[in-house]
C-alpha positions in Angstrom: 65.2 63.7 22.2 61.8 64.7 20.9 60.5 63.2 17.7 61.3 65.1 14.5 59.1 64.8 11.4 61.1 64.5 8.3 59.8 65.2 4.8 61.3 62.5 2.5 62.1 63.1 -1.1 60.2 61.3 -3.8 62.1 59.6 -6.7 61.1 62.5 -9.0 62.5 65.1 -6.6 65.6 63.0 -6.1 66.2 63.1 -9.9 65.6 66.8 -9.9 68.3 67.3 -7.3 70.6 65.2 -9.5 69.9 67.5 -12.4 71.5 70.6 -10.9 70.9 74.1 -12.4 72.9 75.0 -15.4 75.7 76.8 -13.5 76.5 73.6 -11.6 76.8 71.7 -14.9 79.1 74.4 -16.2 81.4 74.2 -13.2 81.5 70.4 -13.4 82.4 70.5 -17.1 85.2 73.0 -16.3 86.5 70.6 -13.7 86.5 67.8 -16.3 88.4 70.0 -18.7 90.9 70.8 -15.9 91.5 67.1 -15.4 91.9 66.4 -19.1 94.3 69.3 -19.4 96.4 67.9 -16.5 96.3 64.4 -18.0 97.4 65.3 -21.5 100.1 67.7 -20.3 102.0 64.7 -18.9 101.5 65.7 -15.3 101.1 62.4 -13.4 98.6 63.2 -10.7 99.2 60.1 -8.7 99.9 56.4 -9.0 97.2 53.8 -9.0 95.0 54.0 -5.9 96.3 52.0 -3.0 94.5 48.8 -2.1 92.3 48.8 0.9 94.1 47.8 4.1 93.9 48.4 7.9 94.7 52.1 7.7 93.1 53.0 4.3 89.7 52.7 2.6 88.4 49.9 4.8 85.9 51.7 7.1 83.6 48.7 7.3 86.4 46.6 8.9 86.3 48.8 12.1 85.3 47.0 15.3 81.6 46.4 15.8 82.0 47.8 19.3 82.7 51.2 17.9 79.0 51.8 17.2 78.6 53.1 20.8 82.1 53.7 22.0 81.2 57.0 23.6 78.6 55.4 25.8 81.4 53.7 27.7 83.2 57.0 28.5 82.1 58.7 31.7 79.8 61.8 31.6 82.4 64.1 33.2 84.9 63.6 30.4 85.6 66.9 28.6 85.3 66.6 24.8 88.7 68.1 24.7 90.2 65.0 26.3 88.8 62.6 23.7 90.4 61.1 20.7 87.7 61.4 18.1 87.9 59.9 14.6 86.4 62.1 11.9 86.1 62.5 8.2 87.2 65.4 6.1 84.7 66.4 3.4 82.5 63.6 4.9 80.2 63.2 1.8 82.7 63.9 -1.0 82.0 60.7 -2.9 81.9 61.8 -6.6 83.6 63.9 -9.2 80.9 64.1 -11.8 77.2 63.2 -12.3 76.4 59.6 -11.2 73.9 57.3 -12.9 70.8 57.9 -10.8 69.6 54.3 -11.4 72.8 52.5 -10.4 74.0 55.1 -7.9 77.5 54.9 -9.1 79.8 57.8 -9.8 81.1 58.5 -13.3 83.4 61.1 -14.8 87.1 61.2 -14.9 87.8 63.7 -12.1 86.3 61.5 -9.3 89.8 60.9 -8.0 90.4 64.6 -7.6 87.3 65.4 -5.5 86.5 62.1 -3.8 87.7 61.9 -0.1 85.6 59.1 1.3 84.4 55.6 0.5 81.0 55.6 -1.2 78.4 53.7 0.9 75.4 55.3 -0.5 74.1 58.7 -1.6 71.6 60.9 0.2 73.9 60.7 3.3 73.6 57.0 3.6 77.4 56.9 3.8 77.1 58.8 7.1 75.4 55.8 8.7 78.3 53.6 7.7 80.7 56.1 9.1 78.8 56.4 12.4 78.7 52.6 12.8 82.5 52.5 12.3 83.0 55.0 15.1 83.3 58.2 13.2 82.0 61.1 15.4 83.2 64.2 13.6 81.8 65.4 10.3 82.9 68.0 7.7 79.9 69.2 5.7 80.2 71.6 2.7 77.0 73.2 1.5 75.6 75.3 -1.4 72.6 77.5 -1.3 70.0 76.0 -3.7 66.6 77.4 -4.7 64.2 74.7 -5.7 60.6 73.6 -5.3 61.0 73.4 -1.5 62.5 76.9 -1.3 66.0 77.8 -0.2 67.9 74.8 1.0 71.5 73.6 1.4 72.8 70.9 -0.9 76.1 69.1 -0.2 79.1 69.9 -2.5 82.8 69.5 -2.8 84.0 72.4 -4.9 82.0 72.4 -8.1 80.7 68.9 -7.6 77.3 68.1 -6.2 77.5 65.1 -3.9 73.9 63.8 -4.2 72.8 64.7 -0.7 71.2 67.7 0.8 71.5 69.0 4.4 68.2 67.5 5.4 69.7 64.1 4.5 72.6 64.8 6.8 70.4 65.9 9.7 68.1 62.9 9.2 70.9 60.3 9.1 72.5 61.9 12.2 69.2 62.1 14.1 68.5 58.4 13.3 71.9 57.4 14.6 71.7 59.4 17.8 68.1 58.2 18.4 69.4 54.6 18.3 72.5 55.4 20.3 71.7 58.2 22.8 75.0 57.8 24.6 76.9 59.2 21.5 77.5 62.7 20.2 78.4 64.0 16.8 80.8 67.0 16.2 80.1 68.9 13.0 82.0 71.5 11.0 79.8 73.3 8.5 81.2 75.3 5.6 79.6 77.5 2.9 81.4 76.0 -0.1 80.5 78.1 -3.1 82.8 81.0 -4.0 81.4 81.5 -7.5 84.9 81.2 -9.0 85.7 79.2 -12.1 86.3 75.8 -10.4 83.9 76.2 -7.5 80.1 76.1 -7.3 77.9 79.2 -7.2 75.0 79.8 -4.8 71.5 80.4 -6.2 71.3 83.8 -7.8 70.6 86.5 -5.3 71.3 84.4 -2.2 75.1 84.0 -2.2 75.6 86.3 0.8 76.7 85.6 4.3 73.5 87.0 5.6 71.5 84.4 3.6 73.8 81.6 4.5 73.2 82.2 8.2 69.5 82.8 7.7 69.1 79.5 5.9 71.0 77.6 8.5 68.8 79.2 11.2 65.7 78.2 9.1 66.7 74.5 9.5 67.0 75.0 13.3 63.7 76.9 13.7 61.5 74.9 11.3 60.8 77.2 8.4 61.8 77.3 4.8 62.4 80.5 3.0 60.5 80.6 -0.4 63.1 82.9 -2.0 60.6 85.8 -2.0 62.1 88.2 0.5 61.6 86.9 4.1 58.5 84.9 3.2 58.7 81.3 4.6 56.7 78.2 5.0 56.7 75.6 7.9 59.3 72.8 7.7 61.0 70.4 10.0 62.7 72.0 13.0 66.1 70.6 14.0 67.2 72.8 16.8 66.7 70.1 19.4 69.2 67.9 17.6 72.0 70.4 18.4 73.7 71.3 21.7 72.1 74.7 22.3 75.1 76.9 23.2 76.7 76.0 19.8 73.8 77.3 17.7 72.6 80.5 19.4 73.3 82.6 16.3 74.3 85.4 18.6 77.5 84.2 20.3 79.9 81.2 20.3 80.1 78.9 23.3 82.9 80.1 25.5 83.7 76.6 26.8 84.1 73.0 25.6 81.3 70.9 27.1 81.6 67.6 28.8 80.4 64.4 27.1 77.5 64.1 29.6 76.2 67.5 28.5 76.0 66.6 24.8 75.0 63.0 24.6 72.4 62.5 21.9 73.2 65.9 20.4 75.2 67.4 17.6 77.9 69.9 18.7 78.5 72.5 16.0 82.2 73.2 16.2 82.2 76.0 13.7 80.3 77.5 10.7 82.7 78.9 8.1 82.0 81.3 5.3 83.4 80.8 1.8 86.7 82.4 2.7 87.2 80.2 5.7 86.3 82.8 8.3 84.0 81.8 11.2 80.5 83.1 11.6 80.6 84.5 15.2 77.2 83.3 16.4 77.9 79.6 16.0 80.2 76.9 17.3 83.0 76.8 19.9 85.0 80.0 20.4 88.3 78.3 21.6 89.3 76.4 18.4 87.3 78.6 16.0 87.2 82.3 17.2 85.0 84.6 15.4 86.5 85.5 12.0 88.8 82.6 11.6 90.2 79.4 13.0 93.1 79.4 15.5 96.1 77.7 14.1 97.3 76.8 17.6 94.4 74.4 17.8 93.5 73.6 14.2 96.0 72.1 11.7 94.5 72.1 8.2 97.4 72.7 5.9 96.0 70.8 2.9 97.8 72.2 -0.1 100.3 69.8 -1.6 102.0 69.9 -5.0 103.5 66.5 -5.6 103.7 63.1 -4.0 107.0 64.0 -2.4 105.0 66.6 -0.3 103.2 63.8 1.6 106.1 63.5 4.1 105.8 67.2 4.9 102.1 66.8 5.5 102.7 64.0 7.9 105.2 66.0 9.9 102.6 68.8 10.3 100.1 66.2 11.6 102.8 64.8 13.9 103.7 68.3 15.2 100.1 68.9 16.0 99.9 65.6 17.9 102.8 66.9 20.0 101.1 70.1 20.7 97.8 68.3 21.6 99.7 66.2 24.2 102.1 68.8 25.6 105.2 67.3 24.0 107.9 69.3 22.1 110.8 68.8 19.8 113.6 71.0 20.8 115.0 71.1 17.3 111.9 72.9 16.1 111.8 76.6 17.0 108.9 77.6 19.2 107.6 74.2 20.1 109.0 74.3 23.6 107.3 77.6 24.3 103.8 76.2 23.8 102.1 75.5 27.1 100.1 72.3 27.5 96.4 73.0 27.4 94.6 69.9 28.6 91.1 71.5 28.3 91.7 72.9 24.8 90.0 71.2 21.8 92.5 70.4 19.0 91.6 69.5 15.4 94.1 67.7 13.2 93.4 67.3 9.4 95.3 64.5 7.8 93.9 65.4 4.4 95.7 67.0 1.5 95.5 67.3 -2.3 96.8 69.4 -5.2 97.4 69.5 -8.9 99.9 66.7 -8.7 98.5 64.5 -5.9 95.1 63.3 -5.2 93.3 62.8 -1.8 93.4 59.0 -2.0 97.2 59.1 -2.7 97.9 61.4 0.3 95.8 59.1 2.5 96.8 55.7 1.1 100.2 56.3 -0.4 101.8 54.5 -3.4 104.2 51.6 -3.8 107.0 54.1 -3.3 105.5 56.7 -1.0 104.0 56.2 2.5 100.6 57.8 2.9 99.6 59.9 5.9 97.1 57.3 7.2 99.9 54.7 7.2 102.3 57.1 9.0 99.5 57.7 11.6 98.8 54.1 12.4 102.5 53.3 12.6 102.8 56.2 15.1 99.9 54.8 17.2 101.3 51.3 17.2 104.9 52.5 17.9 106.1 50.9 14.7 109.2 51.9 12.6 110.2 54.5 15.2 107.5 56.7 13.7 106.8 58.9 16.8 109.7 58.3 19.3 108.7 61.4 21.2 105.8 59.6 22.7 107.5 56.4 23.8 110.2 55.2 26.2 113.8 55.8 25.3 113.2 59.0 23.4 116.3 61.1 22.8 117.2 64.4 24.5 115.7 66.7 21.9 112.2 65.8 23.0 110.6 67.2 26.2 107.4 67.8 27.9 104.9 65.0 28.4 105.6 61.6 26.9 102.0 60.3 26.8 100.1 60.1 23.5 96.9 59.8 25.5 94.7 62.1 23.4 94.6 62.9 19.8 91.9 65.5 19.6 89.6 65.4 16.6 91.3 63.6 13.7 89.7 64.6 10.3 90.7 62.0 7.8 90.3 61.0 4.1 89.6 57.3 3.4 90.2 56.1 7.0 90.8 52.3 7.5 88.8 50.4 10.0 91.8 49.5 12.2 93.0 53.1 12.1 89.7 54.1 13.5 90.0 51.4 16.2 93.5 52.7 17.2 92.2 56.2 17.6 89.2 55.2 19.7 91.4 53.0 21.9 93.1 56.2 23.1 89.9 56.9 25.0 90.6 54.4 27.8 89.5 55.8 31.1 91.1 55.2 34.5 88.8 53.8 37.2 85.5 55.0 35.8 83.9 53.2 38.8 85.3 55.9 41.1 83.0 58.7 39.8 82.3 61.0 42.8 85.0 62.2 45.1 84.5 64.3 48.3 87.3 66.1 50.2 86.5 66.4 53.9 88.8 68.7 55.9 89.6 71.8 57.8 91.3 75.0 56.8 94.3 73.1 55.3 91.8 71.8 52.6 89.4 74.7 52.6 91.7 77.4 51.5 91.5 81.2 51.7 90.2 83.5 48.9 92.9 83.7 46.2 94.4 80.3 46.9 94.5 77.5 44.3 94.1 74.9 47.1 95.5 71.4 47.0 92.1 70.3 45.9 92.6 72.2 42.7 96.0 70.7 42.2 94.6 67.2 42.6 91.7 68.0 40.3 94.1 69.3 37.7 96.1 66.1 37.9 93.0 63.9 37.6 92.0 65.7 34.4 95.5 65.3 33.0 95.3 61.6 33.6 91.9 61.4 32.0 90.3 60.4 35.3 86.9 62.1 34.9 86.1 62.3 38.6 83.5 64.7 39.8 84.4 66.5 43.1 81.2 66.7 45.2 80.1 68.2 48.5 77.9 70.9 49.9 80.4 73.8 49.5 82.2 75.2 46.5 84.3 78.2 47.5 87.2 79.2 49.7 86.9 81.4 52.8 85.8 84.8 51.5 87.7 87.8 52.9 85.5 89.5 55.4 83.7 92.7 54.5 84.6 96.0 56.1 81.9 96.2 58.7 81.8 97.6 62.3 82.6 95.1 65.1 79.5 93.1 66.1 78.6 92.2 69.6 78.3 88.5 70.6 74.9 86.8 70.1 73.0 86.7 73.4 73.6 83.5 75.3 75.8 82.0 72.6 79.2 80.7 73.4 81.7 81.4 70.6 83.8 78.3 71.3 85.8 78.3 68.0 83.8 75.5 66.4 82.2 76.7 63.1 78.5 76.1 62.5 77.5 74.7 59.1 77.4 77.4 56.5 74.1 78.3 55.0 73.3 79.6 51.5 75.4 82.7 50.6 77.6 82.3 53.7 80.8 84.1 52.9 82.8 81.4 54.6 82.3 79.2 51.5 81.8 81.9 48.8 85.5 82.9 48.3 87.0 82.8 44.9 90.0 80.8 43.8 93.2 82.1 42.2 92.7 84.2 39.2 94.7 81.8 37.0 92.8 78.7 38.2 91.1 76.7 35.4 87.6 78.0 34.9 86.3 74.5 34.7 87.3 74.0 38.4 85.1 76.7 39.7 82.3 75.5 37.4 82.3 71.8 38.2 85.4 70.6 40.2 85.5 72.8 43.3 82.7 71.1 45.4 83.9 69.9 48.8 83.2 69.4 52.5 86.0 71.3 54.2 85.6 74.2 56.5 88.0 76.5 58.3 88.2 75.7 62.0 86.5 72.3 61.7 87.5 69.5 64.0 87.2 65.8 63.5 85.1 65.5 66.6 82.5 67.9 65.1 82.5 66.2 61.7 81.7 62.7 63.0 77.9 63.3 63.4 77.7 65.4 60.2 79.3 63.1 57.6 76.3 60.8 57.5 73.6 63.4 56.7 75.9 65.2 54.3 76.5 61.9 52.3 72.7 61.1 52.5 71.9 64.5 51.0 74.3 63.9 48.2 73.0 60.4 47.7 69.5 61.8 47.3 70.9 63.9 44.4 72.5 60.9 42.8 76.0 61.9 43.8 77.0 59.4 46.5 80.7 59.8 47.1 82.7 56.8 45.9 85.9 58.1 47.4 86.6 60.2 50.5 89.8 62.1 50.9 90.0 63.0 54.6 92.2 65.7 56.1 91.1 66.3 59.8 92.5 66.3 63.3 94.8 69.3 63.7 92.2 71.4 65.4 91.3 68.6 67.8 94.9 68.2 68.8 96.0 71.8 68.6 93.1 73.5 70.3 91.5 70.8 72.5 94.4 68.7 73.6 93.6 65.5 71.8 96.3 62.9 71.1 96.4 59.2 70.3 92.9 58.8 71.7 91.6 60.7 68.6 92.0 57.5 66.6 88.8 56.2 68.1 87.0 59.3 66.8 88.3 58.7 63.3 87.0 55.1 63.4 83.5 56.5 64.2 83.9 58.8 61.2 84.7 55.8 58.9 81.7 53.8 60.3 79.3 56.7 59.8 80.5 57.2 56.2 80.0 53.5 55.5 76.5 53.6 56.9 75.6 55.6 53.7 77.9 53.8 51.2 79.3 50.5 52.3 81.5 50.5 49.3 83.1 53.9 49.8 86.9 54.0 49.4 88.6 56.2 52.0 92.1 57.8 52.1 92.9 59.2 55.5 95.7 61.8 56.0 97.7 62.0 59.1 98.2 65.4 60.8 101.1 67.6 59.7 103.5 69.1 62.2 103.6 72.9 62.2 106.3 75.3 63.1 107.0 76.1 66.7 104.5 77.8 68.9 107.0 77.9 71.8 105.5 78.1 75.2 102.0 78.7 73.8 101.6 75.0 73.1 104.7 73.0 74.1 103.1 69.6 74.0 101.6 69.9 70.4 104.5 68.2 68.5 104.3 65.1 70.8 100.6 64.8 70.6 100.6 65.0 66.8 103.3 62.3 66.7 101.3 60.1 69.1 98.2 60.4 67.0 100.0 59.7 63.7 101.6 56.6 65.1 98.3 55.3 66.5 96.5 56.0 63.2 99.2 54.2 61.2 98.8 51.2 63.5 94.9 51.1 63.6 93.7 52.2 60.2 94.9 49.2 58.1 92.6 47.0 60.2 89.6 49.1 59.3 89.7 48.1 55.6 87.1 45.7 54.1 87.2 44.2 50.7 84.4 46.5 49.5 85.7 49.6 51.4 89.5 49.8 51.6 91.0 52.4 53.9 94.4 53.8 52.9 96.8 56.3 54.5 98.3 59.5 53.0 101.4 60.7 54.8 100.6 64.4 54.9 103.1 65.0 57.7 106.0 63.8 55.5 104.7 65.7 52.4 104.6 69.0 54.3 107.9 68.3 56.0 107.7 71.0 58.7 110.0 71.0 61.7 108.1 71.7 64.9 111.3 73.3 66.3 111.8 75.7 63.4 110.2 79.1 62.9 109.5 78.8 59.2 108.5 76.0 56.8 109.0 76.1 53.0 105.7 74.5 52.2 103.5 76.8 54.3 102.7 80.5 54.4 102.2 80.7 58.1 103.8 77.5 59.6 100.7 75.4 59.0 98.6 76.3 55.9 100.0 75.3 52.5 101.5 77.8 50.1 101.6 77.0 46.4 104.4 74.4 46.9 102.5 72.9 49.8 99.4 72.6 47.7 101.3 70.5 45.2 102.9 68.4 48.0 99.5 67.6 49.6 98.0 66.7 46.2 101.0 64.5 45.6 100.5 62.7 48.9 96.9 61.9 48.1 97.6 61.3 44.4 100.4 58.8 45.2 97.9 56.7 47.2 95.3 56.9 44.5 97.9 55.8 41.9 99.6 53.1 43.9 96.6 51.6 45.7 93.7 52.2 43.3 95.6 52.3 39.9 94.5 55.8 39.0 96.7 57.6 36.5 99.9 56.5 34.8 101.9 58.2 37.5 101.5 60.1 40.8 101.3 63.9 40.7 104.5 65.8 40.2 105.7 68.7 42.3 107.1 71.5 40.0 110.6 72.8 40.6 109.2 76.2 41.5 105.8 77.3 42.7 105.6 81.2 42.6 103.7 83.0 45.3 100.9 85.5 44.7 101.4 89.1 43.8 99.6 91.5 46.2 98.5 95.0 45.3 99.1 97.8 47.8 96.0 98.8 49.7 94.3 101.9 48.3 91.4 104.2 49.2 92.5 104.8 52.8 89.9 106.6 55.0 89.9 107.7 58.7 87.0 108.0 61.2 87.5 109.0 64.8 83.9 109.4 65.9 83.1 105.9 67.3 85.8 103.7 68.7 88.3 106.6 68.3 90.4 105.3 65.5 88.8 103.5 62.6 90.6 103.1 59.2 89.1 101.5 56.1 90.6 100.8 52.6 89.8 98.9 49.4 89.9 95.1 49.5 93.0 93.5 48.1 92.2 90.3 46.3 94.4 87.4 47.5 95.2 89.0 50.8 94.7 86.6 53.7 95.0 89.4 56.3 96.3 92.9 56.7 99.1 94.4 58.8 98.2 97.7 60.4 100.6 100.3 61.9 99.5 103.4 63.9 101.2 106.2 65.7 100.1 109.1 68.0 101.3 112.3 66.4 99.6 114.7 68.7 102.9 116.1 70.0 105.4 114.7 67.6 104.7 114.5 63.9 107.7 112.1 63.5 106.7 109.7 66.3 107.7 106.1 65.8 105.3 103.7 64.3 103.9 101.3 66.9 104.3 97.5 66.6 102.4 95.9 63.7 98.9 94.9 64.5 98.8 91.5 62.6 96.0 89.4 61.4 93.4 92.0 60.6 90.9 89.9 58.6 88.9 92.7 56.7 89.8 96.0 55.0 88.9 97.8 58.3 90.8 98.4 61.5 89.1 99.5 64.7 91.6 100.3 67.5 90.4 98.3 70.5 91.5 96.9 73.9 92.6 93.7 72.3 95.6 95.5 70.8 96.2 98.6 72.9 95.0 100.7 75.8 94.6 103.6 73.4 93.0 105.6 71.7 92.9 108.7 73.9 90.2 111.3 73.4 91.4 114.3 71.4 94.7 112.8 70.2 95.7 112.8 66.6 96.6 109.4 65.0 98.1 108.2 61.7 97.4 104.8 60.3 98.9 102.8 57.4 98.3 99.2 56.2 99.7 96.5 54.0 98.2 93.3 52.5 99.6 90.0 53.7 99.4 86.5 52.3 101.8 84.7 54.6 105.1 85.0 56.5 108.0 86.7 55.0 108.5 89.9 53.0 107.7 88.1 49.7 104.1 87.6 50.9 103.5 91.3 51.8 102.6 94.3 49.8 104.1 97.8 50.2 102.7 100.0 52.9 99.7 102.1 51.9 99.6 105.9 52.0 99.1 107.3 55.5 95.6 108.5 56.7 95.3 110.9 59.7 92.5 112.0 62.0 91.5 113.0 65.6 90.1 110.4 68.0 86.8 111.1 69.7 85.8 107.7 71.1 82.2 107.2 72.3 82.4 103.7 73.7 81.4 102.9 77.3 83.9 102.6 80.1 85.0 99.5 81.9 82.3 97.7 84.0 83.3 98.3 87.6 83.3 95.8 90.5 84.1 92.6 88.5 84.4 89.5 90.6 84.7 85.8 89.6 84.1 82.9 92.0 84.8 79.3 91.1 82.4 76.5 91.9 82.7 72.7 91.4 81.8 72.9 87.7 81.1 76.5 87.1 82.3 80.1 87.6 80.0 82.8 89.0 80.7 86.3 87.6 79.4 89.7 88.9 79.9 93.3 87.7 78.3 96.7 87.9 77.2 99.0 85.1 79.5 101.8 83.9 78.3 105.3 84.8 80.1 107.4 82.2 78.4 109.7 79.7 78.3 107.0 77.0 76.9 104.2 79.2 73.3 105.1 78.5 73.4 103.4 75.1 74.8 100.0 76.3 73.1 97.2 74.4 74.8 94.2 76.0 77.8 92.8 77.8 80.4 90.5 76.4 81.9 88.0 78.8 85.2 86.5 77.6 86.2 83.2 79.2 89.9 82.4 78.9 91.1 78.9 79.7 94.8 79.4 80.5 95.3 75.6 80.9 94.3 74.9 77.3 96.7 75.2 74.3 96.7 78.7 72.9 94.7 80.0 75.9 91.5 78.9 74.3 88.7 81.4 74.7 85.0 81.7 74.2 82.7 84.7 74.3 79.1 84.8 75.7 76.7 87.7 75.2 74.4 89.0 78.0 71.7 91.7 77.8 72.2 95.3 78.9 70.2 94.5 82.1 72.6 91.7 83.2 74.9 92.2 86.2 75.9 88.6 86.7 76.5 85.3 84.9 77.1 81.7 85.6 79.7 80.1 83.3 79.3 76.4 82.8 81.2 73.9 80.7 84.4 74.6 82.5 87.0 72.0 83.4 87.9 71.2 87.0 91.5 72.1 87.8 92.0 74.5 84.8 92.9 78.1 85.4 90.5 80.7 84.0 90.4 84.4 83.6 87.2 86.3 83.0 86.9 89.6 81.1 83.7 91.7 80.8 83.2 94.5 78.3 80.2 96.8 77.7 78.9 97.2 74.1 77.0 100.4 73.1 76.1 101.8 69.7 79.7 102.8 69.1 81.2 99.3 69.7 83.0 97.4 72.4 84.5 99.3 75.3 87.6 98.4 77.3 87.3 95.3 79.6 87.5 94.7 83.3 89.5 91.6 84.1 89.2 89.2 87.0 91.8 87.4 89.0 92.6 83.8 88.0 90.1 81.2 89.3 90.2 77.4 89.3 86.9 75.5 89.3 86.7 72.4 91.4 
């Protein structure tokens, strides 16, 4: 924080502030007359003030450790998760003019207007409050015109409180300079309505425009003289505030984390005289422009008699329920309120009225319990004060049972032990596990529109106040492919199914999450190291440099959550031997952080693939058994290795055709996401003590709603049949149907072409031997997000056109000859009318002996007529296909006989 120069008042200027203009004296006298009237009329305002105790009027008895309690809370903690003690009308210390020499209040209405213990005028009381742990202030100001121009002075109603706004800023700045790990939340209010018992702003300046301009003048270092917009230089305080809360143009749309605002003041809201919010200041969520939101702010302060204190307490208690996602079924509407863990809640315990004073509401009387006493009993689970938050609650209560956050508690006359109890609610689970990295394949990566299990775990971590930061080089899901023409293979490159590392802007890691995912996840919780198609084998050499790069940025992973292995087993025939590869992964991670904690997931079974991969279930079982036996021996005292049973969590039967936790037999649907998060979260809770309980799986997890594709278009001039449409967000793929209506307008639709990954379909040899030149075709499409009718949209409108393909014909004369460790391929160039624009050849290499007939594609220049395929496996059966690519796309292939190398 940069140094701020403060202009201190001289004793003479202090005395001049104490002698307010005539209108202030008039308002104060009227207040005195009101008090006398109430007194002589026989209305008993309250009993004798309660004596100081642990919940009332004993702020200096708070723990000495409270002076820097926020410094012990991790940076990633959202302010909304905190339990913050605050003071209502923070500097309301007097009811009438004090003796300037003794500094003591006088006047008989002090008890009506005083809300806090007096520990010194000129905002010295704030220092006592800060030292006790108070971190939220409520400052009420009047526009004053004096020798220093237009300034704010601090008031409570008609009564000047012997401090000005500069005193407030100076005391706050001094505290934050000495304790840079803290932050202060501030509510600011324009106090003077000009009514009989209120104060009146300086003549000519009691407008909202001037109230905002004067606040801005404090920020920008100028002082208006009162002569139009003329100003003189003064102390600038903008750097004391968190910038997004004081733009003057718009409110902050989010609640910041503690790490963002350490050493700063966060302006929660700036209210006008009627209570409405000035739209350019503060946080939008609790204080939307125009007025506070009663869902998040409880400030019902009007009481008539002592008997109303019980009702005030019940309002405070109900707001605590709302803050913690708890409800009382006997109270209409409470059950309908959704728990919002990232919402900031403010709860005012204060109250007053003609028949009850602030100190009575807070401290009670011999026959009436005060709100502060009710509150401390609730926090200590005494006298069955808040049964909804503790074990054994009756059936009328529901929702969460944890009283683990209180929001911002704005109190009158808080006791030191009450402040301690509130701060104690800020206990943090495993602050030493700060940075978490998920390492995985498509099961962890997710497709555009998914929540992902990473989101479900992040959401649980936040609900348990575990402020973990998820780290990694990527942030998004797999983005749906754009509608682009087919692309020829890169020359000489083998497309063997293993993804390369994405670069900046790579669509494979730029996909968005579900529309209703918490915005904070995309902003700061979504980082990861998971990639669609990744194998464990390919990840072993990359984990070390990835962790080193993160370490250089100060984000060394403290915890790895690892979900890998399916691709090694499913595509490359691995089994129990893959355990050795996993051990290499662990060793490479420890080479960067010897203290890293690791949770390894086993590999889930998927639904049947039938004859395509008959050995897959057994190989998965063999690997899982070997991992369960070996992994416990890899643990060290500094770097424990634990296992998450992902196979059990998903629960898929390899003999079945469907699985309730997946959308395609392998990848998790919404329920599967919760189940995987539960599998990892159970280990984190049981083995590392994180959270009060493992993640829950909800009774129902609705699927996504898919729009019907629109904007259908037809083009027959290149590959013969090309259809395009508008992207449907949340679609994993598209189903396409076509039919030839050249001779029959009611011809049957052909079998569905599944798995089209972009909003474009080009009829090609991979799906059919058509199209035929001159024939008329119709095409329709639907969006798909998994197996089953519930995961498909309706069919689109039909688009029609005539095919005029201009791709090259099949390369003639294809031969394939197997050698010891290679296959020699030869072909001739097509001679049709479209062969003159051939740009290259694509050689497809199919390994029929590998699960799923594993294939790779190699590109060769247009001049090529032969190729030697290396990297083949002796004894495996191979088939070679060769296609010609011209400007219109890929032509139909020639196919070789089966060959066996070696």
